[in-house]
LOVOZA-250651 format. One line per 2 residues: number of its first residue (from 1); their letters; for each residue x, y, z of C-alpha. Coordinates in nm, 4 decimals. Each point is the difference from the previous one (the first is absolute). Example, Ala and Ser with C-alpha at 12.3 -4.5 7.8 and 13.67 -1.06 7.14 Angstrom:
# LOVOZA-250651
1> as> 1.2300/-0.4500/0.7800; 0.1370/0.3440/-0.0660
***
This chain:
# LOVOZA-250651
1> mi> 28.9491/12.1830/19.8057; -0.3249/0.1837/-0.0520
3> rt> -0.1819/-0.1184/-0.3062; -0.0440/0.2682/-0.2658
5> di> -0.3512/-0.1083/-0.0962; -0.1186/0.0395/0.3601
7> vv> 0.1460/0.3527/0.0186; -0.1636/0.0959/-0.3265
9> at> -0.3328/-0.1426/0.1083; 0.0223/0.1834/0.3318
11> vl> 0.0804/0.3325/-0.1696; -0.2837/-0.0447/-0.2476
13> ll> -0.2372/-0.0810/0.2852; 0.1084/0.3106/0.1891
15> ia> -0.0417/0.2162/-0.3108; -0.3444/-0.1490/-0.0662
17> sa> -0.0984/0.0624/0.3602; 0.1243/0.3573/-0.0193
19> va> -0.1908/0.0598/-0.3256; -0.3149/-0.1525/0.1518
21> va> 0.0317/0.2232/0.3069; 0.0626/0.3044/-0.2213
23> va> -0.3043/-0.0773/-0.2160; -0.2136/-0.0543/0.3093
25> lw> 0.1191/0.3287/0.1481; -0.0649/0.1796/-0.3318
27> rr> -0.3477/-0.1442/-0.0199; -0.0684/0.0923/0.3593
29> tr> 0.1342/0.3510/-0.0579; -0.2072/0.0330/-0.3175
31> al> -0.3146/-0.1198/0.1809; 0.0630/0.2556/0.2735
33> ee> 0.0554/0.2715/-0.2600; -0.3265/-0.0928/-0.1762
35> rl> -0.1847/0.0040/0.3310; 0.1537/0.3376/0.0758
37> ea> -0.1018/0.1296/-0.3425; -0.3534/-0.1325/0.0540
39> an> -0.0090/0.1610/0.3447; 0.1155/0.3290/-0.1526
41> ri> -0.2701/-0.0217/-0.2663; -0.2630/-0.0704/0.2645
43> aa> 0.1317/0.2873/0.2099; -0.0115/0.2306/-0.3033
45> al> -0.3532/-0.1161/-0.0819; -0.1108/0.0532/0.3594
47> kk> 0.1613/0.3434/-0.0007; -0.1786/0.0852/-0.3248
49> er> -0.3261/-0.1369/0.1364; 0.0442/0.2007/0.3194
51> te> 0.0723/0.3143/-0.2018; -0.3036/-0.0614/-0.2214
53> ay> -0.2156/-0.0673/0.3053; 0.1249/0.3223/0.1561
55> mt> -0.0705/0.1890/-0.3230; -0.3469/-0.1560/-0.0241
57> qs> -0.0706/0.0910/0.3606; 0.1290/0.3534/-0.0539
59> na> -0.2066/0.0366/-0.3154; -0.3082/-0.1313/0.1776
61> vs> 0.0498/0.2354/0.2944; 0.0581/0.2915/-0.2368
63> al> -0.3107/-0.0838/-0.2027; -0.2054/-0.0554/0.3144
65> ah> 0.1138/0.3340/0.1397; -0.0983/0.1664/-0.3282
67> df> -0.3464/-0.1559/0.0036; -0.0645/0.0773/0.3667
69> rq> 0.1417/0.3515/0.0008; -0.2441/0.1395/-0.2556
71> pi> -0.3358/-0.0998/0.1589; 0.1269/0.0841/0.3478
73> hi> 0.1141/0.3438/-0.1163; -0.3348/0.0672/-0.1705
75> aq> -0.1898/-0.1258/0.3057; 0.2004/0.2407/0.2167
77> ly> -0.0996/0.2875/-0.2285; -0.3657/-0.1015/0.0212
79> lh> 0.0181/-0.0231/0.3801; 0.1639/0.3424/0.0160
81> ni> -0.2805/0.1347/-0.2172; -0.2630/-0.1681/0.2196
83> rh> 0.1553/0.1587/0.3101; -0.0181/0.3391/-0.1710
85> ll> -0.3649/-0.0554/-0.0990; -0.0973/-0.1029/0.3530
87> an> 0.1835/0.2963/0.1519; -0.1957/0.2383/-0.2230
89> dq> -0.3396/-0.1684/0.0451; -0.0264/-0.0863/-0.3666
91> np> -0.2755/-0.2013/-0.1651; -0.0088/-0.3522/0.1526
93> nd> -0.0500/-0.1457/-0.3476; 0.3415/0.1321/-0.1024
95> vl> 0.1557/-0.1699/0.3004; -0.1785/-0.3271/-0.0753
97> qk> 0.1192/0.0154/-0.3603; 0.3611/0.0415/0.1095
99> la> -0.0361/-0.2832/0.2501; -0.1360/-0.2226/-0.2779
101> qv> 0.3119/0.0755/-0.2058; 0.2215/-0.0936/0.2964
103> ev> -0.1963/-0.3243/0.0337; 0.0602/-0.0800/-0.3683
105> lm> 0.3729/0.0634/0.0421; 0.0207/-0.2220/0.3071
107> rs> -0.1937/-0.2735/-0.1775; 0.2346/0.0092/-0.2992
109> th> 0.3029/-0.0096/0.2329; -0.1463/-0.2992/0.1816
111> ql> -0.0585/-0.1666/-0.3383; 0.3655/0.0577/-0.0883
113> vd> 0.1215/-0.1684/0.3200; -0.2410/-0.2873/-0.0587
115> dv> 0.1284/-0.0422/-0.3570; 0.3632/-0.0124/0.1133
117> vk> -0.0675/-0.2533/0.2768; -0.2180/-0.2314/-0.2099
119> tn> 0.2302/0.0086/-0.3028; 0.3049/-0.0811/0.2137
121> rl> -0.1859/-0.2867/0.1680; -0.0871/-0.1439/-0.3412
123> es> 0.3585/0.0318/-0.1245; 0.1379/-0.1671/0.3116
125> ga> -0.2466/-0.2881/-0.0267; -0.1698/0.0893/0.3270
127> sl> -0.3322/0.0167/-0.1866; -0.1268/-0.1256/-0.3341
129> vq> -0.1632/0.1583/-0.3023; -0.3720/-0.0733/0.0295
131> rt> -0.1411/-0.0546/-0.3499; -0.3766/0.0061/-0.0341
133> kv> -0.2544/0.0972/-0.2672; 0.0206/0.3765/-0.0453
135> nl> -0.2416/0.2131/-0.2016; 0.2617/0.2214/-0.1646
137> ta> -0.2665/0.2206/-0.1584; -0.1630/0.0791/0.3341
139> lc> 0.3364/0.0441/0.1738; 0.1291/0.2580/-0.2500
141> sd> -0.3342/0.1792/-0.0242; -0.0242/0.0263/0.3797
143> la> 0.3571/0.1272/0.0263; -0.0689/0.2736/-0.2552
145> rd> -0.3132/0.1039/0.1897; 0.1615/-0.0099/0.3461
147> tq> 0.3101/0.1947/-0.1020; -0.2194/0.2538/-0.1784
149> el> -0.1713/0.0691/0.3318; 0.3409/0.0681/0.1586
151> ad> 0.1278/0.2166/-0.2878; 0.1673/0.3126/0.1359
153> he> -0.1594/0.2314/-0.2562; -0.3368/-0.0114/-0.1746
155> al> 0.1443/0.0477/-0.3501; 0.1647/-0.3444/0.0087
157> ri> -0.2103/-0.2702/-0.1633; 0.0709/-0.3705/0.0538
159> ny> -0.1840/-0.2297/-0.2404; -0.0094/-0.3727/-0.0613
161> yq> -0.0859/-0.1872/-0.3178; 0.0887/-0.3243/-0.1748
163> sn> -0.0094/-0.1449/-0.3496; -0.2592/-0.2660/0.0858
165> pk> -0.3075/0.0888/0.2084; -0.0157/-0.3527/0.1464
167> pi> 0.1743/-0.0249/0.3378; 0.3466/-0.1537/-0.0048
169> wi> 0.0690/-0.2537/0.2751; 0.3525/-0.1157/0.0872
171> ys> 0.1773/-0.2142/0.2577; 0.2151/0.2334/0.2092
173> dr> 0.0597/0.1446/0.3448; -0.2618/0.2735/0.0192
175> gl> 0.1711/0.1887/0.2808; 0.3377/0.0109/-0.1755
177> le> -0.1535/0.0923/-0.3349; -0.2037/0.2789/0.1555
179> rl> 0.3055/0.1414/0.1806; 0.2046/-0.0006/-0.3204
181> lr> -0.2666/0.1792/-0.2047; -0.0790/0.2434/0.2806
183> nl> 0.3708/0.0875/0.0235; 0.0062/0.0859/-0.3703
185> iv> -0.3189/0.2099/0.0142; 0.1126/0.1877/0.3115
187> na> 0.3417/0.0546/-0.1590; -0.1699/0.1631/-0.2997
189> qk> -0.2147/0.2118/0.2321; 0.2978/0.1246/0.1988
191> ha> 0.2611/0.0608/-0.2660; -0.1511/0.0263/-0.3472
193> ka> -0.1816/0.3365/0.0288; -0.2629/-0.1623/-0.2174
195> rh> -0.3546/0.0983/-0.0847; -0.1031/-0.3500/-0.0988
197> ir> 0.1066/-0.3483/0.1109; -0.1249/-0.3002/-0.1959
199> vr> -0.0133/-0.3517/0.1414; -0.0375/-0.2447/-0.2887
201> vw> -0.0179/-0.3776/-0.0296; 0.0315/-0.2090/-0.3147
203> en> 0.0809/-0.3575/-0.0859; 0.1133/-0.2177/-0.2886
205> lk> 0.1034/-0.3623/-0.0380; 0.3354/0.0543/0.1696
207> ri> -0.0538/0.2480/0.2793; -0.2253/0.2162/0.2101
209> ai> 0.1188/0.3573/0.0419; -0.0967/0.2838/0.2319
211> si> 0.1278/0.3485/-0.0768; 0.0004/0.3143/0.2129
213> ad> 0.0498/0.2940/-0.2377; -0.0070/0.3731/0.0705
215> dg> 0.0194/0.3164/-0.2067; 0.2478/0.1737/0.2302
217> dg> 0.3467/0.1468/-0.0435; 0.1730/-0.3281/-0.0800
219> ip> 0.3213/-0.1308/0.1585; 0.3317/0.1659/-0.0952
221> ad> 0.2252/-0.2283/-0.2045; 0.2696/-0.0460/0.2665
223> rl> -0.2558/-0.0746/0.2686; -0.1950/-0.2320/-0.2322
225> sr> 0.3135/-0.2102/-0.0451; 0.0302/-0.0395/0.3777
227> vr> -0.3694/-0.0853/0.0350; 0.0451/-0.2782/-0.2558
229> qi> 0.3024/-0.1297/0.1892; -0.1974/-0.0160/0.3234
231> ld> -0.2857/-0.1872/-0.1700; 0.2456/-0.2494/-0.1555
233> st> 0.1629/-0.2055/0.2766; 0.2766/-0.1188/-0.2356
235> rd> 0.1101/0.3615/-0.0598; -0.0596/0.1467/0.3450
237> tl> 0.3565/0.1154/0.0758; -0.0709/0.3569/0.1057
239> ti> 0.2077/0.1566/0.2743; -0.1471/0.1817/0.2992
241> ae> 0.0700/0.3333/-0.1683; -0.1771/-0.1135/-0.3200
243> rk> -0.3009/-0.1148/0.2001; -0.0490/0.3424/0.1538
245> gf> -0.3554/0.1157/-0.0573; -0.1410/-0.3522/-0.0400
247> gl> -0.2149/-0.1546/0.2683; -0.0973/-0.3591/0.0671
249> gl> -0.2998/0.0072/-0.2329; 0.1908/-0.1113/-0.3100
251> hn> 0.2006/-0.2624/0.1931; -0.3190/-0.1476/0.1460
253> tr> -0.1642/0.0107/-0.3419; 0.2818/-0.2079/-0.1495
255> ki> 0.0067/-0.2450/0.2909; -0.3760/-0.0554/-0.0053
257> av> 0.0004/-0.0418/-0.3792; 0.2616/-0.2755/0.0316
259> li> -0.1935/-0.1702/0.2798; -0.3206/-0.0179/-0.2055
261> gg> 0.1835/-0.1080/-0.3149; -0.0122/0.3260/-0.1942
263> sv> 0.2197/0.2852/-0.1120; -0.0342/0.3770/-0.0186
265> rv> 0.1340/0.2301/-0.2690; -0.0233/0.3744/-0.0455
267> ts> -0.0175/0.2390/-0.2949; 0.0023/0.3774/0.0202
269> lk> 0.0095/0.3058/-0.2280; 0.0855/0.3516/0.1115
271> dr> -0.3161/0.2094/0.0454; -0.2123/-0.2888/-0.1322
273> gt> -0.0259/-0.2304/0.2987; 0.1160/-0.3289/0.1470
275> gf> -0.1311/-0.3539/-0.0159; 0.0762/-0.2971/0.2253
277> ml> -0.1129/-0.3413/-0.1224; -0.0283/-0.3203/0.2001
279> sl> 0.0153/-0.3123/-0.2201; -0.1356/-0.3320/0.1235
281> sa> -0.0062/-0.3345/-0.1773; -0.3351/-0.0840/-0.1586
283> ai> 0.0435/-0.3453/0.1560; -0.1249/0.1397/0.3326
285> kv> -0.3412/0.0861/-0.1455; -0.2871/-0.1936/0.1580
287> pe> -0.1786/-0.2160/-0.2611; -0.3458/0.1338/-0.0768
289> qd> -0.1685/-0.3227/0.1097; 0.1550/0.0440/0.3469
291> is> -0.1583/0.3409/0.0542; -0.3472/-0.0099/0.1480
293> dv> -0.0489/0.3650/0.0957; 0.0960/0.1944/-0.3124
295> ps> -0.2569/0.2727/-0.0786; -0.1743/-0.0589/-0.3317
297> ts> -0.0488/0.3646/-0.0944; 0.2049/0.1526/-0.2797
299> vn> 0.0139/0.3166/-0.2059; -0.1345/-0.1766/-0.3098
301> pt> -0.0687/-0.3589/-0.1088; 0.3581/-0.0673/-0.1088
303> gq> 0.2008/0.2444/0.2069; 0.1514/0.1342/-0.3228
305> lv> 0.0875/0.3691/-0.0044; 0.1371/0.1649/-0.3141
307> vc> 0.1571/0.3456/0.0130; -0.0048/0.1819/-0.3347
309> ig> 0.2348/0.2967/-0.0404; -0.0649/0.2433/-0.2848
311> pm> -0.2641/-0.0091/-0.2746; -0.1237/-0.3533/-0.0622
313> pd> -0.1458/-0.1241/-0.3309; -0.3794/-0.0384/0.0059
315> ev> 0.0400/-0.3713/-0.0735; 0.2068/-0.0429/0.3155
317> rr> -0.2526/0.1907/0.2099; -0.2897/-0.2085/-0.1334
319> ml> 0.1892/-0.3221/0.0623; 0.0759/0.0979/0.3609
321> an> -0.3617/0.1009/0.0537; -0.1232/-0.3413/-0.1150
323> ip> 0.2185/-0.2230/0.2179; -0.0208/-0.0565/0.3784
325> ar> 0.2931/0.2276/0.0810; 0.0236/0.3520/0.1342
327> av> 0.1733/0.2691/-0.2034; 0.1401/0.3313/0.1232
329> ya> 0.0895/0.2723/-0.2524; 0.2438/0.2861/0.0609
331> es> 0.2215/0.2371/-0.1966; 0.3103/-0.0631/0.2124
333> ip> 0.1393/-0.2193/0.2762; -0.0156/0.2717/0.2713
335> av> -0.3633/0.0619/-0.0916; -0.0970/-0.3597/0.0752
337> ag> 0.2293/-0.0689/0.2992; -0.2275/0.1578/0.2596
339> ql> -0.3063/-0.1785/-0.1375; 0.1737/-0.3362/0.0209
341> ae> 0.1079/0.0726/0.3561; -0.3586/0.0747/0.1007
343> mr> -0.1159/-0.3228/-0.1675; 0.2689/-0.1906/0.1919
345> la> 0.0799/-0.1995/-0.3121; 0.2872/-0.0356/-0.2390
347> pt> -0.0829/-0.0606/-0.3651; 0.0138/-0.3377/-0.1708
349> lv> 0.1740/0.1723/-0.2890; 0.0650/0.3476/-0.1386
351> vv> -0.0722/0.1031/-0.3590; 0.1784/0.3097/-0.1328
353> ae> -0.1091/0.1807/-0.3155; 0.2676/0.0788/-0.2557
355> sa> -0.0257/0.3757/0.0548; 0.0459/-0.0414/0.3773
357> ak> 0.2859/-0.2492/-0.0500; 0.2018/0.2713/-0.1749
359> hr> -0.0082/0.2224/0.3093; 0.3540/0.0279/0.1313
361> ni> -0.0920/-0.0704/0.3641; -0.2390/-0.2882/-0.0616
363> he> 0.2538/-0.2766/0.0702; 0.1062/0.1565/0.3304
365> dl> -0.3620/0.0588/0.1037; -0.0918/-0.3605/-0.0817
367> en> 0.3003/-0.1379/0.1864; -0.0675/0.2110/0.3092
369> ef> -0.3706/-0.0818/0.0073; -0.0090/-0.3655/-0.1013
371> ad> 0.3639/-0.1237/0.0295; 0.0655/-0.2984/-0.2287
373> ei> -0.2693/-0.2305/0.1333; -0.2989/0.1139/-0.2088
375> pi> -0.0107/-0.0724/-0.3753; 0.0203/0.3178/-0.2098
377> mv> -0.1196/0.0051/-0.3606; 0.0449/0.2711/-0.2609
379> iq> -0.2400/0.0479/-0.2900; 0.1957/0.0723/-0.3168
381> ss> -0.2593/0.1064/-0.2567; 0.2294/0.1773/-0.2436
383> rd> 0.2335/-0.1723/-0.2389; 0.3017/0.1899/0.1297
385> av> 0.2688/-0.2360/0.1258; 0.0066/0.1335/0.3553
387> ty> 0.1994/-0.2125/0.2461; -0.0986/-0.0130/0.3676
389> tw> 0.2275/-0.1864/0.2377; -0.2195/0.0172/0.3080
391> ph> -0.3438/-0.1518/-0.0711; -0.0732/-0.3697/0.0409
393> li> -0.1879/-0.0136/-0.3301; -0.0623/0.2109/-0.3131
395> lk> -0.3565/-0.0117/-0.1359; 0.0119/0.0427/-0.3783
397> gs> -0.2343/-0.0077/-0.2949; -0.3495/0.1311/-0.0561
399> he> -0.2094/0.1208/0.2908; -0.2066/-0.3188/-0.0207
401> ai> 0.3180/-0.2119/0.0122; 0.1311/0.2015/0.2939
403> se> -0.3222/-0.0477/0.1955; 0.0148/-0.3776/-0.0585
405> ql> 0.3650/-0.0138/0.1078; -0.0975/0.1811/0.3169
407> re> -0.2949/-0.2354/0.0544; 0.2356/-0.2967/-0.0246
409> al> 0.2436/0.1652/0.2407; -0.2859/0.0212/0.2503
411> qf> -0.0652/-0.3715/-0.0637; -0.3555/0.0479/-0.1248
413> gg> 0.0715/-0.1827/-0.3220; -0.1066/0.1180/-0.3438
415> pr> 0.1316/-0.0552/-0.3522; 0.3658/-0.0938/-0.0347
***
């Protein structure tokens, strides 16, 4: 007879073996399924990456075509005009002038190609950002002068000034920085329909900023939103259709800003103008002891410049006359803007008389002219409880007290 315990043991062993095989097969199947899921995710990611690469390439080609088409078309018109002048034995000076314009167009086109190639090489790691000591003051001043010489109409004025007359030196890639700023200036020249372009530099403890501001038509709201998307890499999701009308200038501006450790933002008002601002960390500034070739000349002993808008108390005028600071008096912001541009300086601070502060456009004029980087003070002589939300400081009390508050603000001491 077959023993029952042996049969039971055998059956249990077979069941255990079957369960073990089933578990092993399940685990193997599950592992294969997970690998398949991972492969599908990778395939989807590669497909998405390929689509994005295709879109990026299409966008780049579209933008490149836009940027090339315009100068080539204009050059063709100039050449057609030159042919007509030569055929009619016109003044040789007219021909030479047209040829000079063609040369400028070809040079700008060559610069565009150079920008694209160099920026792509930097992004791919084929070349490195070369940081050296850069005289930012001289760079911006030279750019304003050079682009003024190439301005397409005599009415356009391009001026440079900064809040501190001492040169500002930074560690950066001079070539990249120059290309970025030149792109912004040329963009304003081409598209803003401006009469005046201002290149300004200022600094504080946290950052160094360069702004390119014009008094042109401004950017329409829908287009401004797209410009901001292009400048912000985290929001750059525009389709080819939405990118229509935009060249490579803005894309290169964003890429270069990232490479040199900065960022660019834009503000614009209809019929009032547009401003692009490049922000850089103040940490890149060269320590003063490391600069051996900084010019020692300055506008005045302290470099302080005070802009006074509206009628100033006699006590304030006397105080400003007796300290080593320069004061400029004007009845309105527009009245002083041109003078400041010619001086190539931005004020240390702005003082606004109470009567001028009540003007309904004063806040907008101040914001457009000085942004938010320059301290603005309002003299409140009357006892009326007038509330201003925009100035940095309200000067209150007697005229003598106001003049002492202003003296302290300029850091020349005085009674407390």
